[in-house]
N, C-alpha and C positions, 0 to 999 in steps of 0.2 A: 351530533351537536358537540362542539368543542368546548372545553372547560376554559373559562377566563380566570386568570390568576392576577390578583391585585398585588402590585409590587410596592413594598413599604419604602419609606425614605431611605436612600442610600443603596437601593437595589436597581438602579438604572443599568443601561448597557455598559456605561463606563464603570459602574460599581461592580457589575458582573465580571468585567475584564480585570478589575483589581482583585476581586475575590478569587478568581480562578487562575490568574496569571502571575501575580507578583508576590503574595505573602510567603509562599514556600521558598521562592527564589531569594527573597530578602533575608529570610531566616538562614538560608544556606550561606549567603554572603556574610551575614553577621558571625556565623560560626567560623568561617574562613578567616575573619579578622581577629576573632578571639583566640584561635589556636596559637598563633605566634606570640600573643601577649601572655598566654598561660605558659608556653614553653620558656619564655624569657624569665618570668617570675620564678618558675621552678629552678631554672639554671642559676638565677641569682641566689636563691636559698642555698643551693649546693655550693656555689662559689663562696658564699658568706661563711658556710660551715668550714670549708677548707681554709679560708683565711683566718677563721677563729682558732683553728688548731695550729696553723703555721706561725701566726703572729701572737698566739696566746691571748685571744680576746674572748673572755668567757661570755660576754653579752651576745656574741654571735652564735654561741653554742647552745645557750639556754635562754630562750626569750622569756621564760617564766622562772624566776628564781626558785631553786629547790626542786624543779621538775627534771624530766629526762633531757639529756643533751643529744645533739645530733652527732653521730660518729663520722669518722673520716670516710669509712667505706660507704655509709649511707649518703654522704655528700657527693661522693664520686658517682654513686648510682643515680642520684637526681640529675647530675650534669649529663651523664651518658644517656639516660632515658630521654631527657628533654631534647638533646641533639638528635636522637634517633627519630622521635616524633616529628621534629621540624623537617628533617630530611625526607621522611616518608610522606609528609604532607605536601611539600613544595616540589620535590623532584619526581620526574616521570618514572614509572615502573620499568625495571630493566636497566636503568642507567647505573653508572659507576657509583654515584652517591647513594642510590637506593640500595645497592649491594653493601655499601659501607654501613648503612643503617641496620641491615640484617645482621651484619657482623657484630655490631654493638649490642643488638638484641641477644645474640648467642652468648656474648660475654655476660650479660645480666642473668641469663638462665644458669650459666655455669657458676657464677658467684653465689646466686641464691641456693642452687642445689648443693654446692660444697659446704656452705654455711649450715644448711639443714643437716648434712651428713656429720658435721662437727658436733652438733647438738645430739643427734640420735645415737651416734657410736662413740661419743666421748673423745673425739679426735681433736688434735690441735695442729691444724695445717698452717697456722701463722698467716692467714690471709690478711687480717687487719694489720699485723706488724709489717708485712711485706709492702702493703699499700702505703703505710705511714712512713716507713724508713727508706724504702728503695725508690718510690716514685715521687714522694713529696719532700724527700731529703730532711725528714724530721729526725732529730737525734733519737737514738734508741731509748734513752731514759724517758724522753717525752712520749715515745711510742708505747713504752711499758706503762706510763701513766695513763695513756689512752686505754690500754688493756684493763687498767684498774677501773675505769669508768665503764658503763655499759656501752662500749663502743662497738664491740663485735655485733654483727647482725643477729638480732634475736630471731626466735623461731617464727614469730608472726611477721616480722619485717622481711625475713628470708622468703616466706611464702608470698608476701607482696611482690618482691623482686622477681620471683619465678613466674608468677602470673603475668606481671607486666612484661617480662621478657618474651614469654610465649605469645602474648597478645600482639606485641610488636613484630614478632616473626611472621604472624599470620595476617597482619594488617595489610589490606589491599592486595591479597594474594591473587594469583591468576585464576585459581579454582574458586568458584563462588562459595562452596561449602566451607573451605578453609578460611576465606575472608570473613564469613559470617561468624565463625568460631572466635575470632578476635573480640567481637562485641560481648560474647559470653565469658571469655577468660578475664576480661577486665572488670567484671561485676564483683567478684570477691574482694579485690583491693579497694574498689570504689565503696562498697558497703562498710568494710572494716575501717577504712580511713574516715568515712563519714561518721561512724560511731565514735571514733576517737575524738573527732572535732567536737561532737556533741558533749563528750565527757569533759573536755577542757572548757567548753562554753558554760556548762551547767555545774562545773565543779565536781563531777562524779568520776573519781579516779579509777574506779573499777572498769570504766569503759575504755580506758587507754592503757591501763597497767594490768596486764594479765600475768600475774606472778605464778610460778617462777619462770615464765617464758619471756620476761622482759617487758619493757614499756616502750612507747613511741613518743618522741618529742612533738610539741604542738605544731611547730612549723614543718616538721616532717610529715605529720598527718595531713596538714593542709596541702602540702606539695603533692603527696600521693593522690589526694582527692582531685586536685586540679589536673594532675597528669592523667588520671583515669578518664576524666571528662574530655581531655584533649584527644585521647586515643579514640573515644567513642565518636567525637565530632570529625576526626580526620578522614573517615571513610563514610561518605554520604550515599553510597550506592548499595550498601548491605546493612542488614541488621535494623535496629530500631531507629537509627538516624535517618534511614531512607524514608521511613514513615513520617518522621518529624518534619522533614523538608518538603513533603508532598503537599498538594493542594486538595487532598481528600478530607473528609470529615475527621478521620483519625489523625491526620496531620494537624488540623486546626485544634483538636482537643489536646494533642501532645504539646503544641507550642503554647497554648493558653494555660493549661493546668499543671503540667509536669514541672516547669521551672518555678511557678509562682506559689503553689500550695505548700511544697516542702519548705521553701525559704520563708514564707510568711508565718507558717506554724512555728518554725525555728525562732523567728523574731518575736512572735507573740509569747512563746514559752520563756524566752530570755527576759522580756519585759515583765512578765508575771513574776519571775524569780527575783529580779532586781527590786521590784516594788515590794515584794514580801520581805526582802533583806532590809529595805529602808523603813520597814514598819508601817507601810501604808495600809496593809490589810493582813489578815491572818491566812493560815493555810487553806481553810475551807473556802473563804471568799476568793482567794487566789485561784484555787482549782475551778470554782464556778465561773470566775471571770475568764480563765483560760478556755474553758469549754464554750462559753458564750462567744468570745471573740473568734475562736477557731470555726465554730459553726457559722457565724455571720460571714466570715471571710469566704468559707467554702461555698455557702449559698450564693454569695455575690459572684464568685468566680464561675460557678456552674451556670448561674443565670446569664452571666455575660457571654459565656461560651455557647449556651443554648440559643441565645438571641442571634449570635453570629451564624450558628448552624442553621437556624430557621431561615435567615436571610439567604444563606447559600442554597438551601433547599428550594426556596421560592424562586430564586434566580434560575436554578437548574430546571425547575418545572416550566418557568417562562420560556427558557431557551428551547426546551423539548417541545413545548406547544407551538412556538414559532417555527421550529424545524418541521413539525408535523404539518403545519399550515403551508409552509413553503413546499414541502414534498407533495402535499395534496394538489397545490397549484401547478407544480411541475408535472405531476402525473396527468392532470386534466389537460394541460397544454400539449403534453406528449400524445395523449389520445386524440386531441383535435388535429395535431399535425399528422398523426398516423392516418386518420380518416381522410384528411386532405390529400396526403400522399397516395392513399389507396385510390381516391377518385382521379387524381392526376394520372396515376399508373393505368387505370382503366381507360381513361381518355387517350393516353399515349398508345395503349394496345389497339384501341379502335382506330386511331389515326394511322398507326403503323400498318394495321390491316388494310385500311383504305388505300394508303400509299402503295403497299405491296400489290393490291388489286389493280390500282391504276398503272403501276409500272409494268404489269403483265397483261393488260387489257387494251384493246384498241378502242380509242375514244369514240369513233364513229359507229362501228358495227357492234361493239360489245364482245367481239370474238377475242381470242388470244392474239397478242401482237407478235411481232417478229422475234422479240427477245424471249418471250415465253415459248414460242415455237421451237427455237434453237435448243433451249434447255430441255424441253419435253422430248424432242427427237433424240437427243443424246442419251437421255435416261432410258427410253424405250429400246434403243439399239443395245445398250448394256444389258438390259433385262433379257432381251431376245437372245443374245449370245450366251448368257449364263444358263438360261433354261432351254436353249435349243429350239426356240419357237420362231414363227414367221413374223414379218413386219412389212407393211406396205405403206407407200407414200403416194398421194395423189396431189398434183399441182394443177390448179384450174385458173383460167384467164377469161375475163368477159370479152366477148368478141366485139371488135370495133367500138370500144368504149370511148375513145377519144372523139370519134365522130358523134357519139351519143351526147357527150358533154358539150361539144361545140354547137349541136343543134338544139338540145333541150335546156342547156344551162347546167352549172355546177350543182345548184341545189337539187335539181332533178336527178343529177348523177349520184349525189349522196344518198337520196332516197332509194335509188335503184340498187346501190351497194348494200344498203340495209336489208332490202327485201331478199336479195341473193344470199346474204349471210344467214338470214333466218331459214331459207330453204335448205342450204347446205347443212345447217345445224340439225335440221329435222332428219337428215339421213344418217346421222351418227347416234346410235342408241346405247352403246356400251360405255361404261364409265371411263375406260382408258382411251376411247376414241377422242380425237381433238380436231376441231375446225379452227383455223387461224387465218388472219389476214396477213398474207405474205408480203404484200406491198402494193400500193396503188389499187388496181383492179384485179390483183392476183390473190388467190386463196389457196390454202393447203389443207389436206386431210391426212392425219396420222392415224393409221389403223393397225394396232397391235394384234398379234395372233390371227392375222388375216393372210390367206394365200392369194396368189395372183388372180385366180378365178373369182373369188369373193370380192376382192378389191375392184375388179372390173365391173362386177354387178353393182356395187355401191356407187361407183363413179357414174354408171349409166343412170342409176336412180337419181343422183344429184343433178345430172344434166336434164332429166325429165322434170324434176321438181322446179328447175329454173324456167323450163319451157312452159310449164303449167301456170307460171305467174302471168304470162301473156302481157309483158311490159312492152309497149310499142317502141319500135326502133326503125324509123323510116329510112335512115341512112345506112342500114346494114345490108351488104350485098348477099348475105347468107339467108336471112329470113326477115319477116316484117316485125319480129319481136326479138327481145334480148335473149341471147344464148351464150353458152360457155363452152370452152374446149378444155380437155384434160389430158395429162400424161401420168402414167403409173410406173413406179419403180418398186421393186421388192428387195429385201435385204439378202445379200449373198454372203458368203463366208468372210470375205476380206473387205466388204463394203464399209465405208465410213459415212457419217452424216453428209459430208460434202459430196461424196460420190453418188449417194442416193439422190440428193437434190439435183446434181448435174444430170443424172440419168432421167429423172422425172422431167426436168426442163427440156431435155432433148426430145423426149416423147411428146411433150406439149407442143414444141415447135413443129414436130412431125404432124400432129393433129391439125394445126393451123394450116400447114402446107397442103393437107389433104382436103381442105374445104371448111374447116371449123365445125363447131356444133357436134363434136364427136370426142372420143377418148381413144388414146393409143397406149398399149401396154409395152413395157420395156422389152420383154423377151419375145412377144409375138409380133409386135409392130403391126398389129391389125387394127384398122379403124372401122367404126360403124357409125354411120350418120343417123341421127335421130331427128325426125321432122318435128 
């Protein structure tokens, strides 16, 4: 008994096609469109920082007055990293532009690693001064002013750059394990920059200013956050992104909950903080309101996702049930067709057997026909030669049969041949012996393992059997009843089927010449009349 599944609204076949076919693909296309946008925004932040230093525009360096500014080297990192992500996302692997992107990633790793070495070992490699004065043509005094600001890569920012560079090096690598590592390497800068963004949004300076290791500017933190998300989205065949774009239950949960819950909790926390700053409620009420709104939103998001997963599961069960039904119907039809084919095959075997029998049997007498006689004689000659055994052939002819037909009619002649055939068959008792209708009123006996004497005795027995039928024959000069004459040939060393038939026919002609109703052997050429 098959289970019947009720399909809720929106779970039709078209709905099933939408659930299983399009959401993951649509999300992948959305990510593909957002990556260039994110790269352009990060590059604009970097270009804005460079313009701020070149043209001395403080507003481009410090979006929040009194906070950290974006350094020249950080601005260059953002531009280079955004270009590398763009190239790795848009260009095929192994192309020249892809190799350029890998080279830019190596530059980022080198810059971050050297900056960390400066902090750890107290070195002054002048990386920031070199970038400011040599590449951007900033006067040395202004470059020194840049040194006065927290322009050199801090330890935390240097770590960001190293992790971003390593992630870009391994992004879409040919080896799957290396390509998957890119998604893990980008997690530390993603979490750290997200924490800095929360610090700026909620006014918690300890989240973005880790003294004495330096601080990170607000737009720098947002840029690293966006850049990390772009790296994650750029490779959809490995890591967590491959799950997010899939049409599995995990993919649905990821697309529904992962982007919405963190963003909404962030927004609800910001609303709660601003309301408290405006004096709309105190801290206790704000905390309770935050918990209530967060709980309500999470319940709604989970319920929404659970409803979708429930529909997906129902559709999947419906499709599985229909597939089982179709498979059962197909199996039933296959069994029916197999049974029909078996019956047809049996009928064909029966028909083929009948046809084979008809093709080898004389239609009037039921004896073997000339075709079967030729085949059997050839087979017995081959067996006799291989085993060194004897073989005899007897050719018989009804005496004056034309006169019998003319006097008694053809129907009587047919009945006469049938009786003679039955008499001759009674003389051959061994399985290998064969009686055949050689043609017209002529018959043949093939006698394997039979010497000349035994063949002569069997031939005499056959002539006597026909005589005993006492079929009247008024037009026969030999006797008043139907008789036969025979010729015997035996297999010699070099005899073939044709030679044996020729020899037996010659002996038959000799028996007719001697008066008929007798048998003549090939080697003795002796006749014996049988009354």
